[in-house]
C-alpha positions as CSV (number, residue, x, y, z in Angstrom):
1,X,5.4,9.6,2.0
2,X,6.2,12.2,-0.5
3,X,7.0,11.1,-4.1
4,X,10.3,11.9,-5.7
5,X,8.6,14.5,-7.9
6,X,7.2,16.3,-4.9
7,X,10.6,16.1,-3.1
8,X,12.3,17.7,-6.1
9,X,9.8,20.6,-6.1
10,X,10.0,21.3,-2.4
11,X,13.5,20.3,-1.3
12,X,15.9,19.5,-4.1
13,X,15.2,22.6,-6.3
14,X,15.9,24.8,-3.3
15,X,19.1,23.0,-2.4
16,X,20.4,23.3,-5.9
17,X,19.5,26.9,-6.1
18,X,21.5,27.7,-3.0
19,X,24.5,25.6,-4.0
20,X,24.9,27.0,-7.5
21,X,23.6,30.5,-6.8
22,X,20.8,30.5,-9.4
23,X,18.6,33.6,-9.4
24,X,15.3,31.9,-10.1
25,X,13.7,28.4,-10.0
26,X,13.7,28.0,-13.8
27,X,17.5,28.0,-13.9
28,X,17.8,25.0,-11.6
29,X,18.5,21.7,-13.4
30,X,15.8,19.1,-13.6
31,X,15.4,15.6,-14.9
32,X,13.7,15.9,-18.3
33,X,13.4,12.3,-19.4
34,X,14.8,8.8,-19.0
35,X,15.5,6.7,-22.1
36,X,15.9,2.9,-21.7
37,X,17.5,1.3,-24.7
38,X,18.7,-2.2,-25.8
39,X,20.6,-2.9,-28.9
40,X,19.8,-6.3,-30.4
41,X,22.5,-7.3,-32.8
42,X,21.4,-10.9,-32.5
43,X,18.0,-10.0,-34.0
44,X,19.4,-10.8,-37.5
45,X,19.5,-14.5,-36.5
46,X,17.0,-14.6,-33.6
47,X,13.8,-12.6,-34.2
48,X,12.3,-14.0,-31.0
49,X,14.6,-11.8,-28.9
50,X,12.9,-8.7,-30.3
51,X,9.4,-9.8,-29.1
52,X,10.9,-10.8,-25.7
53,X,12.6,-7.4,-25.3
54,X,9.4,-5.5,-26.3
55,X,7.4,-7.5,-23.8
56,X,10.1,-6.9,-21.0
57,X,10.3,-3.2,-21.6
58,X,6.5,-2.9,-21.5
59,X,6.4,-4.7,-18.2
60,X,9.3,-2.8,-16.7
61,X,8.2,0.8,-17.7
62,X,4.5,0.6,-18.3
63,X,5.0,2.4,-21.6
64,X,4.8,0.9,-25.1
65,X,8.3,0.4,-26.4
66,X,9.5,1.5,-29.8
67,X,11.4,-0.9,-32.0
68,X,14.4,0.8,-33.6
69,X,15.3,-0.1,-37.2
70,X,18.5,-0.1,-39.3
71,X,18.9,2.8,-41.7
72,X,20.9,0.9,-44.3
73,X,22.0,-2.6,-45.2
74,X,25.4,-4.0,-44.2
75,X,26.1,-7.3,-45.7
76,X,29.1,-8.2,-43.5
77,X,26.8,-8.0,-40.5
78,X,23.9,-9.8,-42.3
79,X,21.9,-6.7,-41.8
80,X,19.1,-5.6,-44.1
81,X,17.7,-2.1,-44.4
82,X,14.7,-1.3,-42.1
83,X,15.4,-4.4,-40.0
84,X,14.6,-4.2,-36.2
85,X,17.9,-4.0,-34.4
86,X,16.9,-2.5,-31.0
87,X,14.3,-1.3,-28.7
88,X,13.8,1.9,-26.6
89,X,11.3,3.5,-24.2
90,X,11.2,7.2,-23.3
91,X,9.8,8.1,-19.9
92,X,8.7,11.5,-18.8
93,X,6.9,13.2,-15.9
94,X,5.3,10.8,-13.4
95,X,6.3,7.5,-15.0
96,X,9.9,8.8,-15.1
97,X,10.0,9.5,-11.4
98,X,8.2,6.2,-10.6
99,X,10.9,4.3,-12.7
100,X,13.7,6.2,-11.0
101,X,12.3,5.4,-7.5
102,X,12.0,1.7,-8.4
103,X,15.5,1.7,-9.9
104,X,17.1,3.3,-6.8
105,X,15.2,1.5,-4.1
106,X,14.5,-2.0,-5.6
107,X,16.6,-2.7,-8.7
108,X,20.1,-1.4,-8.0
109,X,20.3,-3.0,-4.5
110,X,19.6,-6.4,-6.2
111,X,22.9,-6.2,-8.1
112,X,25.4,-8.6,-6.5
113,X,28.3,-6.9,-4.7
114,X,26.8,-3.5,-5.4
115,X,29.0,-0.6,-4.3
116,X,27.3,2.2,-6.2
117,X,26.8,3.1,-9.8
118,X,29.9,4.3,-11.7
119,X,30.3,8.1,-12.1
120,X,32.1,8.1,-15.4
121,X,28.9,8.1,-17.5
122,X,28.5,11.9,-17.7
123,X,28.7,13.6,-21.0
124,X,29.6,17.3,-21.5
125,X,26.0,18.4,-21.6
126,X,24.8,17.3,-18.2
127,X,23.4,13.9,-19.1
128,X,24.2,10.5,-17.4
129,X,24.4,7.1,-19.0
130,X,24.2,3.9,-17.0
131,X,24.7,0.4,-18.4
132,X,23.1,-2.6,-16.7
133,X,24.5,-6.1,-17.6
134,X,21.5,-8.1,-16.5
135,X,17.8,-7.6,-17.1
136,X,16.8,-10.2,-14.4
137,X,17.4,-7.6,-11.6
138,X,14.0,-6.0,-12.5
139,X,11.1,-7.7,-10.6
140,X,8.9,-7.6,-13.6
141,X,11.1,-9.8,-15.7
142,X,10.0,-13.5,-15.7
143,X,13.2,-15.6,-15.3
144,X,11.5,-18.7,-16.8
145,X,10.7,-17.0,-20.1
146,X,14.4,-15.9,-20.7
147,X,16.6,-17.7,-23.2
148,X,19.6,-15.6,-21.9
149,X,20.2,-12.5,-19.9
150,X,20.7,-9.3,-21.8
151,X,21.8,-5.8,-20.7
152,X,20.3,-2.4,-21.3
153,X,21.4,1.2,-21.3
154,X,19.6,3.9,-19.3
155,X,20.1,7.6,-20.2
156,X,19.1,10.3,-17.7
157,X,18.6,13.5,-19.7
158,X,18.8,16.6,-17.5
159,X,18.6,20.4,-18.2
160,X,21.9,20.8,-16.4
161,X,24.7,22.5,-18.4
162,X,27.7,20.9,-16.6
163,X,28.7,17.6,-15.2
164,X,28.8,19.1,-11.6
165,X,25.2,20.3,-11.9
166,X,24.0,16.9,-13.3
167,X,25.9,15.0,-10.6
168,X,24.5,17.1,-7.8
169,X,21.0,16.8,-9.2
170,X,21.2,12.9,-9.4
171,X,22.8,12.7,-5.9
172,X,19.9,14.8,-4.5
173,X,17.4,12.5,-6.3
174,X,19.0,9.5,-4.5
175,X,21.3,8.0,-7.2
176,X,23.9,5.9,-5.3
177,X,27.2,6.9,-6.9
178,X,30.3,4.9,-6.0
179,X,32.3,8.1,-5.2
180,X,32.5,11.7,-6.3
181,X,33.5,12.1,-10.0
182,X,36.9,13.6,-11.0
183,X,36.0,16.5,-13.3
184,X,38.8,17.9,-15.3
185,X,38.2,21.3,-16.8
186,X,39.5,21.8,-20.3
187,X,42.3,24.4,-20.7
188,X,41.3,27.5,-22.6
């Protein structure tokens, strides 16, 4: 069976080139990276959640996660400067396509009453943001080690210039959207 990366090179690029009328292959949009992120506001009072998140992201992605730190102190939030307040992993190339395949074929179908991912997460530059409410839908997460379920944000960074191009690219890659997005063009 062909991998998603091979499918992009042989079928998807050609379909996008025909649909949008690109003159060469380099113009066709592609998936550049996937960033998985979790904000840990509770890390100010529970430092164990940081270690658990780092361990989870390592197991889910196969990449070493990066702890994100606060830039300044905010006393109302009990936040000190340079304190760990999140975790992120950036996936590229083969690991990115492997993660996307796992997300589409294994993880998303495990969501209860799944009817497709929302299509409102596109920004103006052709990127898509997806928020997941539970981390236990990933097979690598050990339910017995969890103190509570936490969500995560997944950002799909593409080289597309418009929402339509990014939507079509992700549909071709197999992303199960709920329905076609309503795209409103701005008046000039």
